[in-house]
N, C-alpha and C positions, 0 to 999 in steps of 0.2 A: 755369657753366663750371668745368672741373676745375682743380686746382692746376697751376701752370706752363703752362697752356694759352694759346694765342694766338687772336685773333679768327678766326672761320670765315666765309669768303665763302659766302653762301647762294644766290647766283645759280646758274643751271643753263645754262652755255654749250652751244651746239648740238654743239660738237665732242666733248663727253663723254657725250652721251646714249646712244650705242651701246656704251659700254665693256663693260658686262656685260649687254647686252640682246639677245644673239644670237638667241634663240628667241622673243622677244616681239614682238607686233604694235603695242604702244602704249608710250608713255613711262611711267615710274614716277610714280604719284600723288605730288603735292607733299608731302602729309602723310606718306605712307608713306616717302618719301625722308628726311624729317626724323626720323620715328619709328624707323627702322631704322638710322640712321647712328650710328656710334660714334666718329667722328673727334674729337668734342668732348672725349673723355677718353682715347682710346687713342693720341692723338698723342704722349703722353709716352714711347711705345715707339719713337720714331723712331731713336734711337741703335742699339738692338738690331735693329730692322728693317733698317737699312742694313748693320750688321755681318753679319747673316744673309744678306742678298742678295749682299754682296761674296763671302762664303764660297761661296754657291751658284754664283755666276758662275765662281769659280775652279775649283770642282768640275766644272762643265759643260765647262770648257776641258780639264781633266785627262782626262775620259772621252771627249773628242772630239766633244761635241755642238755646241759653238761654237768658233770659232777663237780663237787668242791675241789677235788684234787686236780681235775683238768683246768678248772678256772685258776687255781693257784699257779699251776705250771705256766699257763698263758700269761698271767700277770707278771710272774717272775721273768719270763722270757722277754716280754715287752719292756720291762724296766732295764734289763740288761742291754737291749737294743738302744734304749735312750742314752745309756752311758756310752755306748760305742759311738753314737752320733755326736754327742757333745765332746767326746775326746778325739774326734776326727779319725776314728778307726773304721767307721762304717763305709762299705763300698757301695756306691750307688750305681745301679745297672740300667742302662738306657733301654735294654730289651724288656725290662719289667715295666716300662711305660711311665709309672708315676710313683709318688711317695707311698701310696697305699700298698701296691703290689710289692714294692721293694721291702717294706717292713714285714708284710705277711710272709714273703718267701724266706726272709732271714729268720723269722719266728719258727717256720717249719724246719729250717736247718738246725736250729738250736734245740727244739723240744720234740721234733718228730711229728708223727701223724696227728697228735693232739692239736698242733698248731693249725691243722686244716679245718678244725671245728670252729675256729674263731668267727669265720664269715657266715656262719649259720644265721639265717633270718636277716641278713643285711646285704645291701648292694653298694657298689661304689657310688651310686647316685646319692643315696642318703648319707653315706659316709663322707663324701666330699662336701656336701652341703653343710654337714655338721662341722667339719674341720674349718671351713671358711667362716662360718658364723662364730665359732670359738676364737679363731684368729682375729677376726675383725673386732669382736667384743674386747679382747685383750688389748688390741691396738688402740681402740677408742679410749680405754682407760689410761693408757700411757700418754696419748695426745691430750686428753682432758687434764691430766696432771701438769703437763708442760704448759697448757693454755692457762691453767689456774695460776701458775707461777708468773706468767706474763701479765695477767690481770693485776696481780699483786705489785709487780714492778711498775706498771703504768700508774696505778693509784698512788704509790709512794712518790714517784717522780712528779705527778700532778700536785700532790700535797706540797712538795718542796717549791713548786713554781706557781702556787695559787695566786700570787700577786706580780708575777713576771709579765710585763706588758709586751704585746706584739700586735701586729695588724691581723685581723681576720680578713679572709679573702672571699670574693665571688668573682668568677671569670678570671681568676689569678690576678685580680686587681685589688689593691688595698681597699677595704670596704668599711669596717668599723673596728675600733679597738677591742681586743679581747685579752685574756691572759693565756700564757702558754699552758698553764694547768688546765684551763677550760678546754683547750684544743686536745690535750692528751686524754681528757675524760671522754671526748668524742670517740677517740680510738678505742678506749675502754668499752664504751657502749656497743660498738660494732662487734668486738671480740666476745663480749658477754652474750650477745644474741647468738653468735656462731656456736659457742659452747652449749647453749641451751638446745640449739638444733642438733648438736652432736649427741646430747643425752637422749633426745627424742629418737634419734636414729638407733641408739643403743637398745632401747626398749624393743623396737621391732626386729633388730638383729638377734636379740637374745631369746629366740624361740627355737625349740628343738625339732629338727627334721628327722633325727634317727628313729627308726621304726617304720618309716614310710617304705623302706626297701627300694625296689627298682622304680615303682610308681603306684602300686596297688595295695601296699601293705604286705603282711606276711602271715601265713597260717599259724605261726608259732605264738601269735598273740603276745608280743613283747610288752613288758611293763614300762611304758613310756614315761609315766609319772616318776617312777624310780630312776630312770635314766636322766630325766630332767634334774632331779635332786642331786644326783651324783655329779653332774657336769655344771651345775649352777645356772641352768636356764630358768627364766622367769615363767615361761609358758611353753606350749607344745603347738607345732604347726598342725592345724586341725584337718587339713586335707592332704592326703598322700601325694596326689598329683602335683599340687601347688608346692608342697614341701621340697620336692626334688628338682623342680623345673624353673622356679623363678629366682631371679637375682636382684629383685627390687631393693633389698636391703643394701646390697653393694652399690647399686646406682644411687641410692639415697645418700650413702656415705660420700661417694664421689661428688655428688651435688653439694653437700656441706663443705667438702674440701675445696671445691672450686670457688664457692662463695667466700669462704674464709680467706683463701689465697687472693681473691679479688680485693677484699678489704685490706689485707696485708700489703698488696701492691700499691694501694693508695697511700698508706703510711710511708712506704719505701720511696715512692715518687717524691713525697714532701721532704723526706730526709735527704734525698739526692739534691733537691733544689736548695734546701736550707743550708746544706754544708758547702755549697758553691761560694766562690768569692763574691758573686753578684748579690747573694742574700746574706751569707755569713751569719745566719741566725744560730747555728749550732756547730759544735765541733765533735766529730766522732773519734773514738779512740783509735790510735794508730794500728792496733792489732786487728781491727776489723776493716782495714783499708789496705790497698796494694799500690805499688808504684808503677811507673811507666817503663817500658823497655828502652825508651829513647829520651824521654823528658824527665830529668832528675828532680824537677820541682813538683811533680804531680803527686797528689794523694787521692787516689780514686776510691769512691764509695762502692766497692765491688759487692759487698754483702747485700746491701739493700737493692742494688741493681739486679743481682742474681735472683733474689726472692721475687722481685717484680717480674723477671722473666719466667720464673717457674710457674707462674699463674697459667701460662700457656699449656704447660704439661697437664696441670690439673683439669683445665677446660677440655683438653683433648681426651683425657682419660674418661671424663664424663660422657662425652660424645661417643667414644668408642663403645662403652657399655650400653648406652641407649640404642646404638645401631646394632649391637650384638643381639639384643633381646627382641628387636623389631621383627614381628611376623613369625616368631618361633611357635610352632605348634606344640601342644602338650604331648609328652611330658619332657623328659630330659633329651637333649640333643648334644652331639659332640661339639657344636658351636661353643657351648658353655665352658669348654676348656680354656677358651680365650678370655675368660672373665678375670683370671688371676693376675696377670701382669699389669693391666691398668689399675686394678684395685691395689695391688702391692705398691705400685709406683706412687699412687695418691697417698697411701698411708705413709710411706717413707718421706715423700716430698713435704707434706704438711708437718710431720713430726720434726724433720730437720730444720724447716724454716722457723718453727716456734723456738727450737733450741738456739738458733742463731740470734733471734730477736731477744731472747732472754739474756744473751751475752752482750748485746748491743744497747738495748734501751736503757738499762740502769746506768750506763756509763756515758750517756750523752751529756755534753756540757752546753748550757744555754749561754749565748752571748747577749747578755741583757741589754747593753747599750745599743747594739745594732738593731735589735728588735724594737726598742723604744723609738729610735730615730726613724725606722721604717714606718712605724705607726704615725709619727708626726708628719713625715713627708707625704703621706698619702691622703691628708686632709680627712682622716677617718672620723673626726668628730662633727662632720658636716650634718649628719642626720640628727645628732644631738642638738645642733643649732635650730634645725627645722622643728624638732619636738619642743624646744624652748619657745619658739614663736607660736606654736599651736596652743601652748599653755597661756600665751598672752592673747588668746582669742583671734589669732590670725588664721584664716582658712589654710588647710595644709597645702593646697596647690599654690596659693600666694606665697606661703612660707618657702615652698620648694624653689620658686623663682627667685625670691630674695636671697636665699642661701646660695643658689647657683651663681648669682652675681658676685657675692662675697668671695666665693671660691675663685672665680675668675680674677678678681683683683688680687687675691693672695698669690695666685700663680704668676701674675704679671710682676708682682713685687718680690717674688721668691721668698715669701714669708709664710709661716704657719698661721692658721686662722686666729689663734689666740694672741698673735703679735699685732693684729690689725686694731686700729682705733675704732671707737664706736661709729664714727662717721664713715669710715671705710667699710665696716660691717653692714651698716644700714644703706650705704650707697647714697646717702644724703645727710644734711646737717642734723636733721631730726628723724626719728624712726622708732619702731617698737623695741629695738634691741637696746638694752640698758646695761649699767655697770655689772649687774649680777650675772651677766652672760659668761664672764670669764671663769666662773666656777663650773659652768657646763662645758666650756670648750677645752678644758684640760683633759688629758688622757685618764688621769686618775679619777676625775669627777665623772667621766663618761662610764667607766666600768663600774664604779661604785653605785651609779644610778640604777644599774640592772640587778638589783638585789632581790631577785625572786627565784622561785624554784626553776632550775634549769638555766638560770642566767649566768653571766660571766663575772659577776662581782666576786672578789676574793673570798668573802665569807661563804658564798654559795659553793664555790669550788672546793673550799676546805671541807665544808659539811658533806658534800657529795663524795669526795675522796675518802674521808674518814668513815662514812657509812659503808662504802665499798670495801674498805679494809676490814671493818668489823664483820661484815657478812662473809668475806673470804676466810677470815680466821675462824669464824663459827663453823663454816662448812668443813674446814680442815680438821676441826676438833671432833667432828662426828666420827663414830667408829665405822 
C-alpha cells in the first residue's frame, strides 16, 4: 500500500458493476479488476482531483452546460467528500479502479443524478493529466521551500567557518589548503543550480491539460482560459493529443530529483568520511546517528549513508519513466498508469532527504585542529612554493622539480614544509628560495593569497556567504 493510503474495500457491490461497462456483456474478471486498479496509490491525488472537478463544474456553469444550482450542488458535494477523505471516513473501492471514479461515484451517491453531469466534456485522460500536474506543482513548491531552508543553513554555516582551515582534496589526496566555509559554499552552489532546474521544471509542469478530453478536444468548447485561472496554471497545453499523452514534465522532475540526489550523495559521502576516526574533521549530532547491535562503541552515520543510498531510488525512478514513455504511440495508453508510483516516490524521497539534511547540516561541529593538522600533513602548500618560484622568474617546470625535491626531503624528515631550512628547501646552500618564503608556506598565507572572486580567502568566503543570505532573504520577502 502506498504512503498515506487508506484501506481499500475489495468487495464489488452490484450497484457499481455497470459504471464503466456500457458495451460489455460480462463483468470484469476479479483478477483483472485488481490488476488494473490504481486506487491503492493514486488516491493521494484526491485533493487535486476535487479541486479540478470543482473548477470543471464552475466552467460548465459559465458556458451554460449545467445550471448554477447544479454547479452549486456538485461543488457542495465535492467539498463534503473532501471532508470525508481528510477525516478518514471515505471508503475507497478497488472495483471503481481509481481516485477519479471513487470520487465521482460518491458524488452521485450524495447528490443523485446531478452528479452524473460532472464528467460532461471531460475524460479521465485529461482529468488525470491535470491532477498529476497540480500535484507535482504543489510538491515542487514544498521541495523548493525545504531546499531554500537548506541553502540558508549552508550559507550560515559557511559564514561561521569562513576561516576554518582544512585540506582541499583531489583524488581524495590532500591537495591545497582551503577553508571549510569555502567547501560548504561548493555544496551551496550545487543545490542552488538544482533548485533553479526545479523552478524551470515547474514552469513546464504548470500548463493546463483539462479541456483536451480523451484526445481530440470536446464539442462543448470549454473555456480553458477560465479553467487555467481557477486552477492557477500559467498556460494551456496547446495540442489536445500532446496534453493527455505525454509525461515529459514528470520525467523532467525525476531527472532533477536524480541529479539533486546525486549532489546530496556527494555531500553525504564526505560527511561519512569526515566523521570517521581516520578523518575526525566533523562531529555529527547523536540524534542523527545510530548504534551497533553488537559493538557498543559505534556511532554510525546512518542518515547521510541512507541519503547516499536513496540516490539509487531516484535514478531508478527516472529510468522507469523514460522506459515507460519509450515508443508509446499517441495518444493516451494504459501504460501511463505506471507513471505515478515512480513520480510519487521521487517526490517523497527528495523531500525527505532535504528535511533530514536541514536537521543535520546546522548541527555539524567542525573539529578545527584536526582539519588544520590534516592540511599541514598533506604538504598542501607545495603549489604555493612553486608559484613563489615562478614569481622569482623560475620557469614553472623547473620550479615544479625543485619543489618536488623539497617535499621529498620534508617526507624523509617527517617535517612540514615550513619547518625546513632554506638550504633544505633549495636542495643546495644557495638557491632562489629566500627568507620571505615562510610567509607563503604557512596555511594562513596560502589561503589569504587566493583573495579573488571564487577563491578560498576568508574575505571572499564571507562575501559570498553574505551575498547568498541576502539574496535568500530578499526572495523570501517577496509576496
